[in-house]
C-alpha positions as CSV (number, residue, x, y, z in Angstrom):
1,M,82.7,19.5,-57.0
2,P,79.7,17.3,-57.9
3,T,79.6,13.9,-56.2
4,V,79.3,10.3,-57.3
5,H,78.7,7.4,-54.9
6,L,81.1,4.4,-55.0
7,L,80.2,1.0,-53.6
8,D,83.3,-0.9,-52.7
9,Y,82.7,-4.5,-51.6
10,V,86.5,-5.0,-51.2
11,A,87.0,-5.3,-54.9
12,G,90.8,-4.7,-55.2
13,N,92.3,-1.5,-56.4
14,V,89.6,1.3,-56.0
15,R,92.1,4.0,-55.3
16,S,92.8,4.4,-59.0
17,L,89.1,4.7,-59.7
18,V,88.8,7.4,-57.0
19,N,91.8,9.2,-58.5
20,A,90.3,9.0,-62.0
21,I,86.9,10.3,-60.8
22,E,88.6,13.3,-59.1
23,K,90.7,13.9,-62.2
24,V,87.6,14.4,-64.3
25,G,86.1,16.9,-61.8
26,Y,84.0,14.9,-59.4
27,T,84.3,13.9,-55.8
28,V,83.6,10.4,-54.3
29,E,81.2,9.6,-51.5
30,W,81.4,6.0,-50.2
31,V,78.4,3.8,-49.9
32,K,78.8,2.3,-46.4
33,S,75.4,0.7,-46.0
34,P,72.3,-0.3,-48.1
35,A,70.6,2.9,-46.9
36,D,73.3,5.0,-48.6
37,V,72.3,3.6,-52.0
38,H,69.0,5.5,-51.9
39,K,70.9,8.8,-51.3
40,A,73.0,8.3,-54.4
41,E,72.2,10.2,-57.6
42,K,75.1,8.6,-59.5
43,L,76.3,5.1,-58.5
44,I,79.3,3.2,-59.6
45,I,80.1,-0.4,-58.6
46,P,83.7,-1.5,-59.5
47,G,85.1,-4.9,-59.2
48,V,87.8,-7.5,-59.8
49,G,87.8,-11.2,-59.1
50,H,85.1,-13.7,-58.8
51,F,81.5,-13.3,-60.0
52,G,80.1,-15.5,-57.3
53,H,82.1,-13.8,-54.5
54,C,81.0,-10.4,-55.7
55,M,77.3,-11.3,-55.8
56,S,77.5,-13.1,-52.5
57,Q,79.0,-10.1,-50.8
58,L,76.3,-7.8,-52.3
59,R,73.5,-10.2,-51.3
60,T,74.8,-10.9,-47.8
61,A,75.3,-7.2,-47.1
62,G,71.7,-6.4,-48.3
63,Y,72.7,-4.3,-51.4
64,V,70.9,-6.2,-54.1
65,E,67.4,-4.7,-53.7
66,P,68.7,-1.1,-53.2
67,I,70.8,-1.4,-56.4
68,Q,67.9,-2.7,-58.4
69,Q,65.7,0.0,-57.0
70,H,68.3,2.6,-58.0
71,I,68.3,1.3,-61.5
72,R,64.5,1.2,-61.7
73,E,64.3,4.8,-60.6
74,G,66.3,5.8,-63.6
75,K,69.3,7.1,-61.7
76,P,72.7,6.9,-63.5
77,F,74.4,3.5,-62.8
78,M,77.8,2.3,-63.9
79,G,79.4,-1.1,-63.4
80,I,83.1,-1.8,-64.1
81,C,84.5,-5.3,-64.8
82,V,82.9,-7.7,-62.3
83,G,80.7,-4.7,-61.5
84,M,79.4,-5.1,-65.1
85,Q,79.1,-8.8,-64.9
86,V,76.7,-8.8,-62.0
87,V,74.2,-6.9,-64.0
88,F,73.7,-10.0,-66.1
89,E,71.7,-13.1,-65.2
90,G,74.6,-15.3,-64.3
91,S,78.0,-16.6,-65.2
92,E,79.7,-19.9,-65.8
93,E,82.2,-18.9,-63.2
94,D,79.6,-19.7,-60.5
95,P,76.5,-21.2,-62.1
96,E,74.6,-21.5,-58.8
97,V,74.8,-17.8,-58.1
98,R,72.2,-15.4,-59.6
99,G,73.2,-12.0,-60.9
100,L,71.1,-8.9,-60.7
101,G,69.2,-10.0,-63.8
102,V,69.0,-6.6,-65.5
103,I,70.1,-8.3,-68.7
104,P,68.9,-11.9,-69.1
105,V,72.2,-13.2,-70.6
106,K,74.9,-15.4,-69.1
107,L,78.7,-15.0,-69.2
108,K,80.9,-17.7,-70.7
109,K,84.6,-18.5,-70.1
110,F,87.0,-17.7,-72.9
111,K,88.3,-20.7,-74.8
112,D,92.0,-21.3,-74.2
113,T,92.7,-23.5,-77.2
114,D,94.0,-20.6,-79.3
115,K,94.9,-17.9,-76.7
116,S,95.9,-17.2,-73.1
117,V,93.3,-16.9,-70.4
118,P,92.8,-14.5,-68.6
119,H,92.4,-12.0,-71.3
120,I,94.8,-9.3,-70.1
121,G,95.6,-6.1,-72.0
122,W,94.4,-3.4,-74.3
123,N,91.6,-4.1,-76.7
124,S,88.8,-2.3,-78.5
125,A,85.3,-1.2,-77.5
126,N,83.8,-0.5,-80.9
127,T,80.2,0.5,-81.4
128,S,78.8,-0.7,-84.7
129,A,75.7,-1.2,-86.7
130,K,75.6,-4.3,-88.9
131,G,79.3,-4.6,-88.8
132,E,80.0,-1.0,-89.7
133,V,81.6,1.4,-87.2
134,T,79.2,4.2,-86.4
135,N,79.9,7.9,-86.5
136,E,78.7,8.3,-82.9
137,S,80.5,7.9,-79.6
138,L,78.7,6.0,-76.8
139,Y,79.8,7.6,-73.5
140,G,83.1,8.8,-75.0
141,L,84.1,5.5,-76.5
142,K,86.2,5.9,-79.7
143,P,86.8,3.2,-82.2
144,S,90.4,4.3,-82.6
145,S,91.1,4.0,-78.8
146,K,92.1,0.9,-76.8
147,Y,90.9,0.1,-73.3
148,Y,92.4,-2.1,-70.5
149,Y,90.7,-5.5,-69.9
150,V,91.5,-8.2,-67.4
151,H,89.1,-11.1,-67.2
152,S,88.5,-14.7,-68.0
153,Y,84.7,-14.6,-68.5
154,A,82.8,-12.5,-70.9
155,V,79.4,-12.0,-72.6
156,P,79.6,-13.5,-76.1
157,Y,78.4,-11.1,-78.7
158,R,75.5,-12.3,-80.9
159,E,74.3,-9.7,-83.3
160,G,70.9,-8.3,-82.4
161,E,70.5,-10.3,-79.2
162,L,71.0,-7.2,-77.0
163,E,70.1,-4.6,-79.5
164,K,66.5,-5.9,-80.0
165,N,65.9,-5.0,-76.3
166,G,67.2,-1.5,-76.7
167,W,70.8,-1.9,-75.6
168,S,73.6,-0.1,-77.3
169,V,76.7,-2.4,-77.5
170,A,80.4,-1.9,-77.9
171,T,82.4,-5.0,-78.8
172,A,85.9,-6.4,-78.9
173,R,87.6,-9.5,-80.3
174,Y,89.9,-11.9,-78.6
175,G,91.2,-14.6,-80.8
176,R,88.2,-15.9,-82.8
177,E,85.7,-14.8,-80.1
178,E,83.7,-11.5,-80.2
179,F,82.5,-10.4,-76.9
180,V,80.7,-7.4,-75.2
181,G,83.1,-4.7,-74.0
182,A,80.4,-2.3,-72.9
183,V,76.7,-2.0,-73.0
184,A,74.3,0.9,-72.3
185,K,70.5,1.6,-72.1
186,D,68.7,4.5,-70.6
187,N,70.5,5.2,-67.2
188,V,72.6,2.0,-67.2
189,F,76.2,1.9,-68.5
190,V,78.5,-1.0,-67.8
191,T,82.0,-1.8,-69.1
192,Q,84.0,-5.0,-69.1
193,F,87.2,-2.9,-69.3
194,H,88.6,-0.7,-66.6
195,P,88.2,3.0,-67.7
196,E,90.3,4.1,-64.7
197,K,93.3,2.1,-66.0
198,S,92.8,3.0,-69.7
199,G,94.7,6.2,-69.8
200,A,93.2,9.3,-71.3
201,A,90.7,7.3,-73.3
202,G,89.3,5.8,-70.2
203,L,89.2,9.1,-68.4
204,A,87.1,10.4,-71.3
205,V,84.6,7.6,-70.8
206,L,84.3,8.2,-67.1
207,K,83.8,11.9,-67.7
208,A,81.1,11.3,-70.4
209,F,79.2,9.1,-68.1
210,L,79.4,11.4,-65.1
211,D,78.4,14.4,-67.3
212,G,75.5,12.5,-68.7
213,K,76.7,12.7,-72.3
214,R,75.5,9.4,-73.6
215,V,75.9,10.0,-77.3
216,Q,78.2,12.4,-79.0
217,P,79.2,12.7,-82.7
218,L,82.7,11.7,-83.6
219,S,84.8,14.5,-85.1
220,E,85.7,12.3,-88.0
221,K,85.2,8.7,-89.0
222,P,88.4,6.7,-88.2
223,S,90.3,4.7,-90.8
224,A,90.1,0.9,-91.0
225,A,93.6,0.6,-89.6
226,A,92.7,2.8,-86.6
227,T,89.7,0.6,-85.7
228,K,91.5,-2.8,-86.1
229,E,90.2,-5.0,-83.3
230,G,92.1,-7.4,-81.2
231,L,94.5,-7.5,-78.2
232,T,97.4,-5.1,-78.7
233,R,101.1,-6.0,-78.0
234,R,101.8,-4.8,-74.5
235,V,104.9,-2.9,-73.7
236,I,105.7,-2.7,-70.0
237,A,108.2,-0.5,-68.2
238,C,109.8,-2.1,-65.2
239,L,111.4,-0.1,-62.3
240,D,113.7,-1.9,-59.8
241,V,113.3,0.2,-56.6
242,R,115.6,0.0,-53.6
243,T,117.3,2.3,-51.1
244,N,120.8,3.6,-52.0
245,D,123.5,4.0,-49.4
246,Q,122.1,7.4,-48.3
247,G,118.7,5.8,-47.6
248,D,116.9,7.4,-50.6
249,L,114.5,5.3,-52.7
250,V,115.9,5.1,-56.3
251,V,115.3,3.3,-59.5
252,T,118.3,1.1,-60.2
253,K,119.4,-1.6,-62.7
254,G,122.1,-4.2,-62.7
255,D,123.9,-6.7,-64.7
256,Q,122.9,-10.2,-63.6
257,Y,121.2,-8.5,-60.7
258,D,124.3,-6.6,-59.4
259,V,123.1,-3.1,-59.0
260,R,126.3,-1.5,-57.8
261,E,128.6,0.6,-60.1
262,K,131.6,-1.3,-61.4
263,D,134.1,1.6,-61.0
264,G,134.8,1.3,-57.3
265,I,137.5,4.0,-57.5
266,S,135.4,6.9,-58.5
267,T,132.0,5.9,-57.1
268,G,132.9,3.6,-54.2
269,G,130.8,0.9,-55.7
270,A,127.6,2.9,-55.0
271,V,124.1,1.7,-55.9
272,R,123.3,2.7,-59.5
273,N,120.9,5.6,-59.2
274,L,118.8,6.1,-62.4
275,G,116.1,8.4,-61.0
276,K,113.1,8.8,-58.7
277,P,110.4,6.1,-58.9
278,V,107.3,8.3,-59.1
279,D,108.8,10.7,-61.7
280,M,110.0,7.9,-63.9
281,A,106.7,6.0,-63.8
282,R,104.9,9.2,-64.9
283,K,107.4,9.7,-67.7
284,Y,106.8,6.2,-69.0
285,Y,103.1,6.6,-68.8
286,E,103.3,9.8,-70.9
287,Q,105.4,7.9,-73.4
288,G,102.7,5.3,-73.8
289,A,103.7,2.4,-71.5
290,D,100.8,-0.1,-71.2
291,E,101.7,-1.0,-67.7
292,V,104.3,0.0,-65.0
293,T,105.9,-2.6,-62.8
294,F,107.7,-1.8,-59.5
295,L,109.9,-4.4,-58.1
296,N,111.0,-3.7,-54.5
297,I,114.5,-5.2,-54.2
298,T,115.0,-3.8,-50.7
299,S,113.3,-5.6,-47.8
300,F,112.7,-2.5,-45.6
301,R,113.3,-4.9,-42.7
302,N,113.2,-2.2,-39.9
303,C,110.1,-0.5,-41.2
304,P,106.5,-1.1,-39.9
305,V,104.5,-2.8,-42.6
306,A,101.9,0.0,-42.7
307,D,104.7,2.5,-43.4
308,T,106.4,0.5,-46.2
309,P,107.8,3.1,-48.6
310,M,106.4,1.3,-51.6
311,L,102.9,2.0,-50.3
312,E,103.6,5.7,-50.6
313,I,105.1,5.3,-54.1
314,L,102.0,3.5,-55.2
315,R,99.7,6.2,-53.7
316,R,101.6,9.0,-55.4
317,T,102.0,7.2,-58.7
318,S,98.3,6.3,-59.0
319,E,97.3,9.9,-58.8
320,S,98.7,10.6,-62.2
321,V,99.4,7.3,-63.9
322,F,96.2,5.7,-65.2
323,V,97.5,2.4,-66.5
324,P,97.9,-0.9,-64.5
325,L,100.5,-0.9,-61.7
326,T,102.2,-4.1,-60.5
327,I,104.2,-4.3,-57.3
328,G,106.6,-7.1,-56.4
329,G,108.7,-7.8,-53.3
330,G,107.7,-8.6,-49.8
331,I,104.4,-10.2,-50.6
332,R,104.7,-12.9,-48.0
333,D,103.5,-14.0,-44.5
334,T,105.6,-11.9,-42.1
335,V,105.9,-10.5,-38.6
336,D,105.7,-6.8,-38.1
337,T,108.2,-4.8,-36.1
338,D,105.8,-4.9,-33.1
339,G,105.6,-8.7,-33.3
340,T,102.2,-8.8,-35.0
341,K,101.8,-11.6,-37.5
342,I,100.6,-10.3,-40.9
343,S,99.6,-12.6,-43.8
344,A,100.6,-12.2,-47.4
345,L,96.9,-11.5,-48.1
346,D,96.9,-8.6,-45.7
347,I,100.0,-7.2,-47.3
348,A,98.6,-7.6,-50.8
349,S,95.4,-5.9,-49.7
350,M,97.4,-2.9,-48.4
351,Y,99.1,-2.7,-51.8
352,F,95.8,-2.9,-53.7
353,K,94.3,-0.1,-51.5
354,S,97.3,2.0,-52.2
355,G,97.0,1.8,-56.0
356,A,98.3,-1.6,-57.2
357,D,96.4,-3.7,-59.6
358,K,98.6,-6.7,-59.4
359,V,101.1,-8.1,-57.0
360,S,104.2,-10.1,-58.1
361,I,105.6,-13.0,-56.1
362,G,109.1,-14.3,-56.7
363,S,111.1,-16.5,-54.3
364,D,108.2,-17.6,-52.2
365,A,106.5,-19.0,-55.4
366,V,109.5,-21.3,-55.9
367,I,109.2,-22.6,-52.3
368,A,105.4,-23.0,-52.7
369,A,106.0,-25.0,-55.9
370,E,108.5,-27.3,-54.2
371,E,105.9,-28.0,-51.5
372,Y,103.3,-28.5,-54.1
373,Y,105.3,-31.4,-55.7
374,A,106.2,-32.7,-52.2
375,R,102.4,-33.1,-51.7
376,D,102.1,-35.0,-55.0
377,K,100.8,-32.0,-56.9
378,Q,98.2,-31.1,-54.3
379,C,97.3,-27.5,-53.4
380,S,97.3,-26.6,-49.7
381,G,95.0,-23.7,-50.0
382,T,97.2,-21.7,-47.7
383,T,100.0,-20.3,-49.9
384,P,100.0,-16.6,-50.7
385,I,99.2,-17.4,-54.3
386,E,96.1,-19.3,-53.4
387,T,94.8,-16.9,-50.7
388,I,95.3,-13.8,-52.7
389,S,93.9,-15.4,-55.9
390,A,90.8,-16.6,-53.9
391,A,90.2,-13.1,-52.6
392,Y,91.0,-11.0,-55.7
393,G,91.0,-13.3,-58.7
394,N,93.9,-15.0,-60.5
395,Q,94.5,-11.9,-62.6
396,A,95.8,-10.1,-59.5
397,I,98.7,-12.6,-59.1
398,V,101.9,-12.3,-61.2
399,I,104.7,-14.8,-60.6
400,S,108.2,-13.4,-61.2
401,V,110.5,-16.3,-62.4
402,D,114.3,-16.0,-62.4
403,P,115.7,-19.0,-64.2
404,R,119.3,-19.6,-65.6
405,R,120.5,-22.1,-68.2
406,V,122.2,-25.3,-67.1
407,Y,123.8,-27.0,-70.1
408,V,124.0,-30.8,-70.5
409,S,125.3,-33.1,-73.2
410,S,122.2,-35.2,-73.2
411,P,118.7,-35.1,-71.7
412,S,119.6,-38.3,-69.9
413,E,122.0,-36.4,-67.7
414,T,119.2,-34.7,-65.8
415,S,115.7,-35.5,-64.6
416,H,114.6,-32.0,-65.6
417,H,112.8,-30.9,-68.8
418,T,115.5,-30.0,-71.4
419,I,115.5,-28.3,-74.8
420,K,117.9,-28.5,-77.7
421,A,119.9,-25.3,-77.5
422,S,120.2,-23.2,-80.6
423,E,123.9,-22.5,-79.6
424,P,126.1,-25.0,-77.9
425,G,127.1,-24.6,-74.2
426,P,130.6,-23.6,-72.9
427,N,131.8,-27.2,-73.3
428,G,130.0,-27.9,-76.5
429,E,126.8,-29.2,-74.8
430,D,123.8,-29.4,-77.1
431,Y,121.0,-29.3,-74.5
432,C,120.0,-27.2,-71.5
433,W,117.4,-26.9,-68.8
434,Y,116.3,-23.8,-67.0
435,Q,117.0,-23.9,-63.3
436,C,114.8,-21.8,-61.0
437,T,116.6,-19.5,-58.5
438,I,115.5,-17.5,-55.4
439,K,116.9,-14.5,-53.5
440,G,117.5,-12.4,-56.6
441,G,119.3,-15.1,-58.5
442,R,121.7,-15.8,-55.6
443,E,120.5,-19.3,-54.8
444,A,119.7,-22.1,-57.2
445,R,117.0,-24.7,-56.6
446,D,116.4,-28.2,-57.9
447,L,113.3,-27.1,-59.8
448,D,113.0,-26.3,-63.5
449,V,111.1,-23.5,-65.0
450,R,108.4,-25.8,-66.5
451,Q,107.8,-27.4,-63.1
452,L,107.4,-23.9,-61.5
453,V,105.1,-22.4,-64.0
454,T,102.7,-25.4,-64.2
455,A,102.6,-25.5,-60.4
456,V,101.8,-21.8,-59.9
457,E,99.2,-22.0,-62.7
458,A,97.5,-24.8,-60.8
459,M,97.6,-22.8,-57.6
460,G,95.9,-19.8,-59.1
461,A,98.5,-17.5,-60.6
462,G,97.2,-15.4,-63.5
463,E,100.4,-14.3,-65.3
464,I,104.1,-15.1,-65.5
465,L,106.8,-12.5,-65.5
466,L,109.5,-14.5,-67.2
467,N,113.0,-13.1,-66.5
468,C,116.3,-14.8,-67.5
469,I,119.5,-14.3,-65.5
470,D,121.7,-15.2,-68.5
471,K,120.1,-12.3,-70.5
472,D,119.7,-9.7,-67.7
473,G,121.7,-6.5,-68.5
474,T,123.1,-7.9,-71.8
475,N,121.0,-5.8,-74.2
476,S,121.2,-8.8,-76.5
477,G,117.5,-9.6,-76.9
478,F,115.1,-11.8,-75.1
479,D,115.6,-15.6,-74.6
480,L,113.2,-16.7,-77.3
481,E,113.8,-20.4,-76.6
482,L,112.9,-20.0,-72.9
483,I,109.7,-18.0,-73.8
484,N,108.5,-20.5,-76.3
485,D,109.2,-23.4,-73.9
486,V,107.1,-21.8,-71.1
487,K,104.3,-20.7,-73.4
488,A,104.0,-24.3,-74.6
489,A,103.5,-25.5,-71.0
490,I,100.8,-23.1,-69.7
491,K,97.6,-21.3,-70.7
492,I,98.0,-18.1,-68.6
493,P,99.7,-15.0,-70.1
494,V,103.5,-14.6,-70.2
495,I,105.5,-11.4,-70.0
496,A,108.9,-11.6,-71.7
497,S,111.6,-10.0,-69.6
498,S,115.4,-9.6,-69.5
499,G,117.7,-8.7,-72.4
500,A,115.8,-5.9,-74.3
501,G,118.3,-3.4,-75.7
502,N,116.5,-1.8,-78.7
503,P,113.1,-1.7,-80.4
504,G,114.0,-4.6,-82.7
505,H,114.2,-6.9,-79.8
506,F,110.6,-6.2,-79.0
507,A,109.5,-6.8,-82.6
508,E,111.5,-10.1,-82.6
509,V,110.0,-11.5,-79.4
510,F,106.4,-10.7,-80.6
511,Q,107.1,-12.1,-84.1
512,K,109.0,-15.3,-83.0
513,T,107.2,-16.3,-79.8
514,R,103.6,-16.3,-78.6
515,T,104.4,-14.0,-75.6
516,D,101.6,-11.8,-74.4
517,A,103.7,-8.8,-73.4
518,A,107.3,-7.7,-73.3
519,L,109.1,-5.7,-70.6
520,G,111.9,-3.2,-70.8
521,A,114.0,-1.6,-68.1
522,G,117.6,-0.4,-68.6
523,M,117.1,0.7,-72.2
524,F,114.3,3.0,-71.0
525,H,116.1,4.2,-67.8
526,R,119.3,5.1,-69.6
527,G,117.4,7.0,-72.3
528,D,118.7,4.8,-75.1
529,Y,115.1,4.5,-76.4
530,S,111.7,5.7,-75.2
531,V,108.6,3.6,-74.9
532,K,107.1,5.6,-77.8
533,Q,110.0,4.8,-80.0
534,V,109.5,1.1,-79.3
535,K,105.8,1.3,-80.1
536,D,106.3,3.3,-83.3
537,Y,108.8,0.7,-84.4
538,L,106.3,-2.1,-83.7
539,Q,103.6,-0.3,-85.5
540,D,105.8,0.2,-88.5
541,K,106.4,-3.6,-88.5
542,G,102.6,-4.2,-88.7
543,L,102.1,-5.1,-85.1
544,L,99.0,-3.9,-83.3
545,V,99.9,-1.5,-80.4
546,R,98.1,1.1,-78.4
547,Q,99.2,4.7,-79.0
548,F,99.3,7.3,-76.3
549,E,96.4,9.8,-76.3
550,E,96.6,13.3,-74.9
551,A,94.8,13.8,-71.6
552,I,91.4,15.4,-71.5
């Protein structure tokens, strides 16, 4: 197979990019030194995280001049996400650090007054001329397709600014801001989105670049509805993974976190087995899931860290599932079976190298938040949230929150933040607060959900996975009051979880809250409804969603 050179400066999940490149018919050779850049015919620089960190890594390792020379020689060059950002002059993220300067424009941070930051999810990359969608495809980009973005900084789009210097531009909108999603000129093509995580549409972009097909005619001009810009409503499939009593890894689901069958006579109270993790993840991808989340609810205590079964699940899943993968469970400082101390950052790095895009932290985030308040709201710089965020960016950190309602007659009965409940409590109470729990909901802590989410946001978390113990397994819909309360407290995105039982619950949570995404589990695992049925329902209700596209 033809080859493409990939320069990895420890940029997060590159396994998915390698898998995507191989999927479209190419093989990867790694750039291991500056001298290797000169050997490359096609060069790709991926990236997640911090602009300044990326440029510093490239500059310290001696890559800046060879990359610039590669571009000057007219050889094909592609940058992805932060790999795109370094092509520009600089960024507000680190004003003192110079980019490669190929394009004399600087990146700005998104305004968070009207939207969540980071910008996470599926959005457009529309090529246009004077506001009109063109009839041509730039490197496989289609105005009817959506692509996966995850970033806090972007190049603001100003009509004509880049075009007057010969650049072709694809744009997207987030809130009231229009920004550059991709830009190309001669041998250079860079994307703010991740083509390797953008399903079939992203694979088509990668293939077009590697095949050298810069401009292609569209088969037909898409409708206005198909080219509607803006962030889509994310639908996420979640798989709780654990070992059953026979030692096999299975996807399971419980009621209020109890995953054993209730009929002890016929089943012996066995762990509920709903299927194999890799097969089910692939099924949900093919149904159109925007992300897949694995939550490891077994500790694998007697297993060496390097052989953790979830690593193999990620490796196998990322070979055929080209949407973002999140892994939760066991992301903490630990001691290996041979006595070696291993940091949470090391474990997260292993997951990223195996195919994860984000890691989810649960109980340890509650403990870190308690310590944060004990230090009078001061960060220590040593928690897993802070160390992983510093290395890979806040978009790589999801905090899984497991609160339950505690009813009170009056806000004066508790020091915690309360809300007026829409329905009275068991003894007629009019108010409640949301108490955080750890250890899968088995242990309650003296910390409310607002305290937790504001603390982890300050520590560098990029997203909240908001569960609700009271709703889990009920199929009665999401806790809308909880979601609205958390959204009012923070700027980072929130994923609504727990309680989804039918497509109407997804429509309700998107229409009645400002949640950024919604997650389903049991209703998908049991086959009550498919991801596609949920998305079709949302689309019928006028909500913007990404529809699955057939693979190339």
